[in-house]
C-alpha positions as CSV (number, residue, x, y, z in Angstrom):
1,M,109.2,124.4,23.2
2,F,105.9,122.7,23.3
3,P,105.8,121.8,27.0
4,V,106.2,125.6,27.4
5,V,102.9,126.6,25.3
6,F,100.9,123.8,26.6
7,M,100.9,125.0,31.0
8,F,99.1,128.5,28.6
9,L,96.7,126.1,26.7
10,S,96.1,124.9,29.7
11,F,95.0,127.6,31.3
12,G,92.8,129.0,28.2
13,N,90.9,125.6,27.9
14,M,90.1,125.8,31.6
15,L,88.6,129.0,31.4
16,L,86.8,128.6,28.4
17,C,85.3,125.0,29.7
18,L,84.1,127.3,32.9
19,A,82.4,129.7,30.8
20,A,80.9,127.1,28.7
21,A,79.0,125.1,31.8
22,L,78.2,128.3,33.5
23,F,76.7,130.4,30.5
24,I,75.3,128.0,28.0
25,P,72.9,124.8,27.6
26,Q,74.5,122.2,30.1
27,A,74.0,119.4,27.5
28,S,76.1,121.2,25.0
29,A,78.3,123.0,27.5
30,Y,79.3,119.4,29.1
31,A,80.0,118.1,25.3
32,L,82.2,121.2,24.4
33,C,84.3,120.3,27.4
34,A,84.4,117.0,26.8
35,M,85.7,117.6,23.3
36,L,88.5,120.8,24.0
37,Y,89.6,118.0,27.2
38,A,89.7,115.2,24.5
39,A,91.8,117.7,22.7
40,M,94.1,118.6,25.0
41,V,94.6,115.4,26.0
42,A,95.8,113.6,22.8
43,T,97.6,117.2,21.9
44,E,99.5,116.5,25.6
45,C,100.0,112.8,24.9
46,R,101.4,113.7,21.5
47,Y,104.1,115.2,23.1
48,G,104.6,113.1,26.0
49,I,103.0,114.9,28.4
50,R,101.1,113.1,30.9
51,S,98.6,115.9,33.2
52,P,96.3,115.1,35.7
53,I,94.4,118.2,35.7
54,S,93.6,117.5,32.0
55,I,93.0,113.7,32.1
56,S,91.0,113.8,35.3
57,L,88.6,116.9,33.3
58,L,87.6,114.8,30.6
59,V,86.9,111.9,32.7
60,L,84.7,114.4,35.2
61,Y,83.2,116.6,32.1
62,S,82.3,112.9,29.8
63,G,80.5,111.9,33.2
64,L,78.3,115.3,33.9
65,L,77.5,114.9,30.1
66,L,76.4,110.9,30.7
67,L,74.3,112.3,33.5
68,E,72.5,115.2,31.6
69,F,71.1,112.6,29.2
70,N,70.4,110.3,31.7
71,A,68.6,113.4,33.1
72,A,70.3,113.0,37.3
73,P,69.3,115.8,39.3
74,F,73.0,117.7,39.7
75,R,72.6,120.3,37.9
76,Q,73.0,122.8,40.8
77,Y,75.9,120.7,42.6
78,V,78.0,120.8,38.8
79,G,80.2,123.8,40.5
80,L,80.2,122.3,44.0
81,I,82.1,118.7,42.0
82,V,84.1,120.7,39.2
83,F,85.8,123.1,42.4
84,A,86.1,120.5,44.4
85,W,87.6,118.4,42.8
86,L,90.5,120.6,41.3
87,S,90.9,122.0,45.2
88,L,91.3,118.1,46.0
89,L,93.1,117.6,43.4
90,T,95.5,120.5,42.9
91,G,96.1,120.5,47.1
92,A,97.5,116.5,46.9
93,L,99.5,116.8,44.4
94,L,101.2,120.0,46.4
95,L,101.2,117.4,49.3
96,G,102.9,114.6,47.3
97,K,105.6,117.4,46.5
98,K,104.4,117.3,42.9
99,P,102.9,120.4,41.8
100,F,100.7,120.5,39.4
101,T,102.9,122.4,36.6
102,T,105.4,120.5,36.8
103,F,103.3,118.0,34.2
104,Y,103.4,120.4,31.7
105,S,106.7,121.2,32.1
106,K,107.8,117.9,32.0
107,G,109.7,117.7,35.8
108,R,111.6,120.7,34.2
109,G,112.0,124.9,35.4
110,M,112.5,126.4,39.0
111,R,110.6,124.8,41.6
112,Q,109.7,127.4,43.7
113,L,107.2,128.8,40.8
114,H,105.9,125.8,40.4
115,Y,105.2,125.6,44.1
116,T,103.8,129.3,44.0
117,V,101.6,128.9,41.4
118,S,100.3,125.8,42.5
119,A,99.1,127.2,45.7
120,L,98.2,129.8,43.9
121,W,95.9,127.8,42.0
122,C,94.9,125.4,44.6
123,M,93.3,128.1,46.5
124,T,91.5,130.4,43.6
125,Y,89.8,126.6,43.1
126,F,89.1,126.5,47.1
127,L,87.8,130.2,46.8
128,C,85.7,129.5,44.1
129,L,84.2,126.2,45.7
130,L,83.1,128.9,48.4
131,C,81.9,130.9,46.0
132,H,79.4,128.1,44.9
133,A,78.6,126.3,48.3
134,L,77.9,129.9,50.0
135,R,76.6,132.3,47.5
136,F,73.9,129.7,45.5
137,P,71.2,130.8,43.9
138,S,72.7,134.1,44.1
139,A,73.9,135.4,39.8
140,S,77.4,136.3,42.3
141,F,78.1,132.1,42.7
142,L,78.1,132.5,38.5
143,V,80.2,135.0,38.2
144,T,82.8,135.3,40.7
145,P,84.5,132.0,40.1
146,Y,85.1,132.5,37.0
147,L,86.1,136.2,37.5
148,L,88.8,134.6,40.3
149,C,90.1,132.0,37.7
150,I,90.4,135.1,35.3
151,A,92.4,137.2,37.8
152,C,94.5,134.0,38.7
153,G,95.4,132.9,35.3
154,L,96.9,136.8,34.5
155,C,98.9,136.6,38.0
156,T,100.1,133.0,36.3
157,I,101.3,134.7,33.4
158,F,102.6,137.5,35.2
159,L,105.0,135.5,37.9
160,H,105.9,133.4,34.3
161,L,106.7,135.7,32.0
162,C,107.5,139.1,33.8
163,W,108.9,139.1,37.7
164,F,109.2,136.2,40.4
165,G,110.8,138.1,43.3
166,K,113.1,140.4,43.9
167,R,116.0,137.9,44.3
168,N,115.3,136.6,41.1
169,S,116.2,140.4,39.2
170,L,119.4,141.0,37.6
171,Q,122.1,141.3,40.3
172,P,124.1,143.9,40.8
173,A,126.6,142.7,43.4
174,F,127.4,139.2,43.5
175,S,130.0,136.7,44.5
176,I,131.8,133.8,43.7
177,G,134.8,132.2,46.0
178,D,137.5,135.0,47.1
179,Y,136.2,136.9,44.1
180,A,133.4,139.7,44.1
181,F,131.7,141.3,41.3
182,R,129.5,144.5,40.7
183,R,128.0,146.9,37.8
184,I,129.6,150.2,38.2
185,C,128.0,153.4,36.8
186,V,129.5,155.7,34.5
187,G,130.9,158.8,36.2
188,S,130.5,157.1,39.7
189,A,133.7,157.2,42.0
190,D,135.2,153.9,40.3
191,F,134.4,154.4,37.1
192,D,138.2,156.0,37.0
193,R,140.0,152.4,38.6
194,F,138.0,151.0,35.7
195,C,139.5,152.9,32.9
196,R,143.3,152.5,34.4
197,F,142.3,149.1,35.0
198,Y,141.3,147.8,31.3
199,A,143.9,150.6,29.5
200,R,147.2,149.1,31.2
201,Q,145.8,145.3,30.3
202,I,145.7,146.1,26.6
203,D,148.3,148.8,25.9
204,T,151.5,147.0,24.8
205,R,153.8,150.2,23.9
206,G,154.8,150.7,27.1
207,E,155.5,154.5,26.5
208,D,155.5,156.9,30.0
209,G,152.2,158.2,30.4
210,S,150.5,156.1,27.1
211,A,147.9,153.5,29.7
212,A,146.7,157.6,30.8
213,E,146.0,158.6,27.7
214,V,144.2,154.9,26.6
215,A,142.3,155.6,29.9
216,D,141.3,159.0,28.9
217,S,139.7,157.6,25.6
218,V,138.0,155.0,27.3
219,A,136.4,157.3,29.5
220,K,135.5,159.6,27.0
221,M,133.9,157.3,24.8
222,E,132.1,155.2,27.9
223,R,130.6,158.8,29.3
224,E,129.4,158.9,25.5
225,L,127.5,156.0,26.2
226,G,126.3,156.6,29.1
227,P,123.3,154.6,30.3
228,H,123.7,152.2,27.5
229,A,126.7,151.2,29.0
230,Y,126.9,148.2,31.6
231,I,130.2,147.5,33.2
232,F,131.0,145.0,35.2
233,V,134.5,144.5,37.1
234,A,135.7,141.6,39.2
235,E,137.4,142.7,42.4
236,R,140.4,140.9,45.1
237,D,140.8,142.4,48.5
238,G,139.3,145.6,46.9
239,Q,141.7,145.6,43.7
240,V,139.7,145.3,40.5
241,V,141.6,141.9,38.4
242,G,139.3,141.7,35.2
243,C,136.3,143.7,34.0
244,I,133.5,143.5,31.4
245,R,131.5,146.2,29.3
246,C,128.0,145.0,27.4
247,I,126.0,148.0,25.6
248,V,122.3,147.0,24.7
249,D,120.8,147.2,21.4
250,R,120.6,151.0,20.7
251,K,117.3,151.8,18.7
252,H,119.2,153.9,15.0
253,R,122.6,154.1,16.9
254,P,125.0,151.3,15.7
255,F,127.7,149.5,17.8
256,P,131.5,150.9,17.6
257,M,132.7,148.3,16.1
258,E,129.8,148.6,13.0
259,E,131.3,152.1,13.0
260,D,134.9,151.5,12.9
261,M,134.5,148.1,10.1
262,G,131.7,150.4,8.5
263,L,129.3,147.3,8.8
264,C,125.4,146.7,9.5
265,F,123.6,144.2,11.7
266,D,120.8,145.7,10.9
267,H,119.6,142.2,9.0
268,L,120.9,140.7,12.4
269,R,118.5,142.6,14.7
270,G,115.5,141.6,12.5
271,F,116.0,137.8,13.9
272,G,116.4,139.1,17.7
273,N,117.8,141.4,20.1
274,L,121.5,141.8,20.3
275,L,124.3,142.8,23.1
276,Y,127.5,143.8,22.7
277,V,130.2,142.9,24.3
278,G,133.8,144.5,24.6
279,R,136.5,145.8,27.7
280,L,137.1,141.8,29.0
281,A,140.2,142.2,30.3
282,V,142.1,140.2,33.6
283,D,145.0,140.2,35.7
284,P,147.6,138.5,34.0
285,D,148.0,137.1,37.3
286,Y,144.1,135.9,38.1
287,R,143.7,134.5,34.0
288,D,144.5,130.8,35.6
289,R,141.5,131.6,38.0
290,P,138.2,130.1,36.4
291,D,135.6,131.9,39.0
292,V,136.8,135.8,37.4
293,L,136.4,134.2,33.5
294,N,132.6,132.6,35.6
295,G,132.2,135.9,37.3
296,L,132.4,137.9,34.4
297,F,130.7,135.5,32.2
298,K,127.4,135.5,34.8
299,C,127.6,139.4,34.3
300,F,127.1,139.3,30.6
301,V,124.9,136.4,30.6
302,D,122.2,137.3,32.8
303,L,122.2,140.7,31.3
304,A,121.6,139.2,27.7
305,L,118.8,137.1,30.1
306,S,117.2,139.8,31.6
307,K,116.9,141.9,28.1
308,D,115.9,139.0,26.3
309,I,118.7,138.8,23.8
310,S,119.1,136.6,20.8
311,F,122.8,137.3,19.6
312,V,126.4,139.0,21.5
313,V,128.7,140.8,19.5
314,A,132.3,141.1,20.9
315,E,135.2,142.9,19.3
316,G,137.7,140.1,20.9
317,L,141.4,141.4,21.5
318,P,143.9,138.5,20.1
319,A,145.2,138.1,23.4
320,R,141.4,137.2,24.3
321,L,140.0,134.8,21.7
322,P,140.7,131.9,23.6
323,V,138.9,133.4,26.4
324,Y,136.1,134.3,24.2
325,R,136.3,130.5,22.7
326,K,135.3,129.1,26.2
327,L,132.1,131.0,26.1
328,G,131.4,129.9,22.6
329,F,132.5,132.8,20.9
330,E,133.1,132.3,16.8
331,P,135.3,134.1,14.3
332,M,133.0,136.4,12.6
333,F,134.9,136.0,9.4
334,P,136.8,133.4,7.6
335,S,140.6,134.2,8.3
336,A,140.9,134.8,4.6
337,D,138.7,137.6,5.0
338,P,139.9,140.9,5.2
339,R,137.4,141.3,8.1
340,H,138.5,139.0,10.0
341,S,140.9,141.3,11.9
342,I,140.3,145.0,11.8
343,R,142.0,148.0,13.8
344,M,139.3,149.7,16.1
345,S,139.0,154.0,17.4
346,L,141.8,153.2,20.0
347,G,144.6,151.9,17.7
348,Y,144.3,148.0,18.6
349,E,143.6,145.6,16.7
350,C,140.8,142.6,17.1
351,H,138.9,140.4,15.5
352,P,135.0,140.5,15.7
353,I,133.2,137.8,16.6
354,Y,129.7,136.2,17.4
355,L,127.8,134.5,19.6
356,N,124.3,133.0,18.9
357,F,123.1,133.4,22.0
358,A,119.5,131.7,21.7
359,R,121.1,129.0,20.3
360,M,123.0,128.4,23.6
361,V,119.7,128.5,26.2
362,F,117.6,126.2,23.9
363,S,119.8,123.7,23.1
364,Q,119.6,120.6,25.6
365,S,122.1,118.8,24.8
366,A,124.9,117.4,27.3
367,E,128.5,118.6,24.1
368,S,126.5,121.6,24.2
369,A,126.7,122.4,27.5
370,R,130.2,121.8,27.7
371,K,131.1,123.5,24.8
372,Y,129.1,126.7,26.2
373,G,130.0,126.2,29.9
374,F,126.0,127.5,30.2
375,S,126.9,126.6,34.1
376,A,124.9,126.8,37.4
377,F,126.1,129.9,38.7
378,V,123.8,131.9,35.6
379,N,120.7,133.3,37.5
380,A,118.1,130.3,37.1
381,Y,114.7,132.5,37.1
382,L,116.1,134.6,34.4
383,A,117.3,132.1,32.1
384,E,113.3,130.2,32.3
385,R,111.5,133.4,31.3
386,W,114.1,134.3,28.6
387,Y,113.0,130.8,27.4
388,K,109.1,131.3,27.4
389,R,109.2,134.4,26.5
390,N,111.4,133.5,23.6
391,A,108.9,130.3,22.6
392,L,106.3,132.4,23.2
393,S,106.8,135.1,21.0
394,H,108.6,132.4,18.0
395,I,106.0,129.9,18.5
396,L,103.5,131.0,15.4
397,K,106.9,132.0,13.2
398,P,108.6,129.9,10.1
399,P,111.7,128.1,12.0
400,G,114.0,130.3,9.1
401,R,112.8,132.8,11.3
402,W,114.0,131.1,14.8
403,P,117.2,133.0,16.0
404,W,118.9,129.7,17.2
405,R,118.8,128.1,14.3
406,L,120.7,131.0,12.4
407,D,123.8,129.8,11.5
408,L,127.1,132.2,11.1
409,A,127.3,131.3,7.2
410,R,124.4,132.5,6.3
411,I,124.6,135.4,8.2
412,R,128.0,136.6,6.8
413,T,126.2,136.5,3.7
414,T,124.0,139.7,4.9
415,L,127.3,141.7,6.1
């Protein structure tokens, strides 16, 4: 979590130091800046971060403080010195293919985002340098660079935590191998195809018209959900071969499983956002094709990442449990508990299952990666954005309130 925080601390520290250098007596400003960067460097080193920006600015402000005590005639050049150095350093790191933001994340994260943010700051520092050189001694040579840095900082926060281009948004359609995956909306032309396909996969009675009855019931339930239902299908040669349906948590409206079981997940909601997964089905001829399962996995994982989900609950048909287990789900109740197996409103039996999605994302070990199958085809930017937003939102909360530390035994006591 801490590398995520340090980059934002560094930006805040830089703005505070610039404000001090511009608006308070210089000797006091340099002393304050040197102390702030000394604390910054010490904290970063504590967590294994070696940022050339923080280290060089500590040296720079310490040197300016010494020159100030020696009454050196350089005051009108301080802004030029600071911004010239920052422009040169960030530009040299970019040319060397080591954007300065990578030092705050220990080399992790999306390279495109690192390059974009580093180039943005390099340009901002250069504009501040020009402003100091061209507008001195008017008042704008002080105020304009400070406003430019604030604007760049806000833009950086937006790029990291909100949006970084359409290609990193939730994809409504994509392909893996020979299979096409896309979202269909309730009431669309393909909606009936989804209902009929799912009904054929779960109907075991084999009676004439029984699958059609199930399809009608499924369609009615999905229409009641309306835009809250995210339905994804896998297709090959225009034929549906797999499907999955997700429901993002709705305020003051329980999930279907809560209604059928008489449960309440409100305590779990107190730790993070919930996603409900159901309607998982794969045609028997394609159940051994990993691309189908990988694509359906990507559908619900990308949706969970885009909605800042911490926990996923699902209705697992007995025949689907091995598939869910491959994705990291666990039975919500032990086999001896009568709630381990329930009968849903459509009449079929299912097992309530659960995935600590936050733990899956935060976990970095190879063992956990194999367990959860968090593969490279999942949207990398959404995963990074989810991580940063959750790390920052929970950094001041006690560890007992961190959703990725919540275990299933503790959840069971509240249901």
